N, C-alpha and C positions, 0 to 999 in steps of 0.2 A: 668131530672132533678128537685130536688123540693124542697122548703123550708119546714124545719119540726123542730118540738121542740124535742131537745132528751135529756132526763135526766137532764129536767132543763133548759137546754141550747136553748135560743128564736132563730128564723133566721139561723139554720143550713141548711146547703147545703147536699140533698141528691144524691148519684150518685148509678145508678143501672141499670144492664142489666136485662136477663132472672132468673140468678142465685145468684148474688150477692150485694152485695151495701156496700156501703162507706159512713159515716156521718162527714161532715167538719165543725170544730166549726168556726163561725163568731165572737161570744163575746169574745172567747179568742184565743189565738193562733200564729204563725201557727199550727194547728194540725188537725190529724185526729181520732176524736173519736171512731170510730166505723169501723169494716170490718169484715163480714162473708158472709153466704150464707144467703137470705130471709128467714127471720122465724126462723132462728135459732141463736144458742148464739154468742154472741162476741168473737171475736178472739183475741181483745185488751184488756188490762185490765181497769178496771173500780175503782176506788181509793174511797172507801165510804167517804162520808163526804166531797168530793172535785169535785162533782158532780153538773154541775150547777153553782158553783161558779164565780166570776170575781171581778177583782178591789183590791183582796186581796194585804196584803204589804209583803208578804213575797213570793218566787218560790212556784207554787205545781205541783209535779208529776199527778197529775191527772191519769194518763194512757194514753191508744191511742198513736199515732205516733206523734214524736216532732222534732225539728230543732235546734240544738245546736251547740256552738263553741269551738272548741278545740284549745289547750289543758285544760284541765279541771284547771279551776282555780275560786276562788270566789275573788272579788263578779260579775266579768265578763259573766262565764260561766252562772251563776245563773239570767241572768237578765230577769227580770220578762217580763212573755208572758201572762198577766190577764187582758188585755184592749183589745177593738174591734177591729178588724184588716179588710181590704178590699179584697173585693172577688170579680174578673173578670171572667168572662165564656170567655172559650176557647174552641177550635176543639176537642171534645170529653170529657169535664170538665171542671175544676177551676183553677184559679191563686189566692192565699192567698198572701196577700200583710201586713207586718208588719211595722210598723213605725220603723224610724230609732231609736237604742237603745242610751240612754242615757249613758250608759257604754260603749260601743266598738264602736257608730258610724256607727254600721252597721244598713243595712236593709234585712231582713230575706223574703226569698220568695220560696214558695211552688207550683210546676206546678203539678197538679195531674190529671191521663186521664184514663179510664177506657175503655180495648174494647170490643167494642159491640157484640161481639162474640165468644169471649172466657174470661176466668176468670182470666186475666191479668190487672193488673194496675201497670203506669209507676209514677215515682215521681222524680221529678228533683227539687232538692235542691239547691237554687242561694241566695249566701252571696254579697250585694255590701258595698263597702266602702265609707260612706260619710262625712268622718272624715278630719283632715287636715293632717294627717302624714300618712304614711305605717303603718302595724299593722301585726305581725307574726301569722297566724292562719291558721284554716282547719275547713270546713264543716263538719260537725258530724249528722246524722241520725241516732234514736234510734226508735226502735219500742218494747213497752213496753206491753209483752205477758201477756193473763189471766195465772191464777194460775193452778199447776195441771197438765202441760204439759211437755215438753222435748225435748230441742235442740237436733240438729244432725247436726254434724259440718265434712266434710268430711276432711282427712287428704288429704297429700301427696300420693303417689303411695310408696308401700314400696320398699328400693332398698339394695340387700344384700351386707354387709360390702366389697366383693368382687370385686362389680361392681364401689361401690365410697365410698371415705374415707372423702369428706366433707361435711360438713354439709346441708338441704336443707330446713329448718324451722326454724323458728325466733318465739319465745314466752316471751310473756311478764306477771308476776305475780306479784298480789298485795300483799302486807302486810298481808291483812286479809285473803288471798285465800289459803285452806286448801286440798291438793290434796290427802289427805287420808279422805276427806269428802265423805259420800257414794253416793252423789249425782252424782260425777264424773263416767265416766265408760271411762280408758282412752285406747282405742282399736289400732290395727295396721291400721285401713281402718277409723275408725271415733271416733268422742268426742261425748259421751252422756251427756248429765247436764239435770240434772231432776230438777223442781221448786219441792219446798218441804215448805208447809206452818209453818214447824216448823223449821227450817232453816234458818239461819242470811245471812250476805253479803259473797258472793264469787265473783271473778272475775277473766276473764284469756283473755289476747287477742295476737291474731295471725297475722303474717303476711299471709294474706290468698289468695291464688291464684287458690283456684280452682273455686270458682264464684259463689257460692251460700251456704246458710245454708237454714236448715228446722226448724220446731218447728212443733208438734204433739200435739194436744190439742182432745184428745177422738180421733172420726171418722177422725178429721178434719187437712189437712196439710197445712200449710203454709209455701212457700219457698220463700225467698230472692233474688235476683241475683245482682251481682256488682263486678266491677272489680279491678284489682291489675296493678298498673302502676310502673314499676321496676325502671322507671327514679325516681320517685318521695321518699322523704325524709318523713315519717308517723310521726306521733306523738306516743308519751308513748312506744317507743324503736322502732318504725318502725314498728308498726301493724295495720294495715286497716280494722280490725274487732275483736270486742270487745262483751264477754257476761256477763252479771251482773244478779245477783239472790239474794232475798232477801227472806222474809218472805211472800209477796205480789206479789212478780212481778217475770219476769223474763223477761230481754231486749237481743236484737239483733240491735248490733249497728255498723255501718258502717261510715268509717274516709276517708277523702280527703287528700291528700299530704299537707305538710305543705306549705306556702308561705309567702311571703312579699306583702301581698295586697296593691296595692298603692291606692292614693284616688280618688275615683270616677271608681276602676276597680271591677270586679264582679270576683269570683270562684264559680264552681259550681260542685254537686255530684249528682251521678242518679242512682237510685235502680229500679227494676222492681219485682213484686209481681205476685207470683202465687199463686192461691188457689184450693185444691182440696179435697175431699171427700170420705167417702167409705174406708177410709185407714186402712189396720189392724193393730193390736198396733205392733210396732218394738221394741223388745228387745234385739236381735243380731245383727250382723255386716251383717250376710247373708240376713236377715231380712229388714235392710236398704238398701241393693243393689235391694233386690226385690220390695218393695212397697214406695221407696222415690226415691233411685237413676235413677230407670227406668224412673221416671216420670219428673225428671229433666232433 
């Protein structure tokens, strides 16, 4: 664990083992600004013109991994995270703590730990309601991935009509989502969603029970693990995973269940990240099985 300057932000915390590193900002956040193999490219996006800044009057996407409140609504979801945060050392990593938000009345905390002997990161996102009344919300974790990669999203096992007549998937589509968009490839076993610097917004949500999604960027593969709770009521039509892309980025987003969060109580959402390298380029479902699912 080291203190470093990164992209103009001073006093960032760097966590590293033999192979990979994370950089966590303290001047703004909570946010993980960098994730990658040591000496290699950042797998998270870095939005030009927004690096190293703080104190802006408007919310900034910046890139990296951030922590939001669902369902999406203005202005509360876009509560500013442009000010300094507190950071505490914990076993294997750091705890980042944002002050109580003036709009939400909630404090955001991320516990970020890195395994010493594997390329695995655990991120615990916790919301605490410090307001005077209950609030109907869900935790929402968003990884803003660097451009030119592809999301690899497993689908439930194919079931012949003769075996089951009831549905086994729930999807949510946004008004700007066009499924004829060539960035999307809808297969029997996977959804592929490519980031394209020439294409505008598109978004899809899924009640995702397969437990993982991936993002391939060149030889690098980022895998995000998360859970689905059959008893929970999820935002946006019942989805716990969403992906969004535009000309700059592609996001892998997980959501917790909606609850009435009482004053001075908490709700949490956990993700586990794995990093791999030397991954052949995936273009087919058979290649996704061979090069991605086998590692998961």
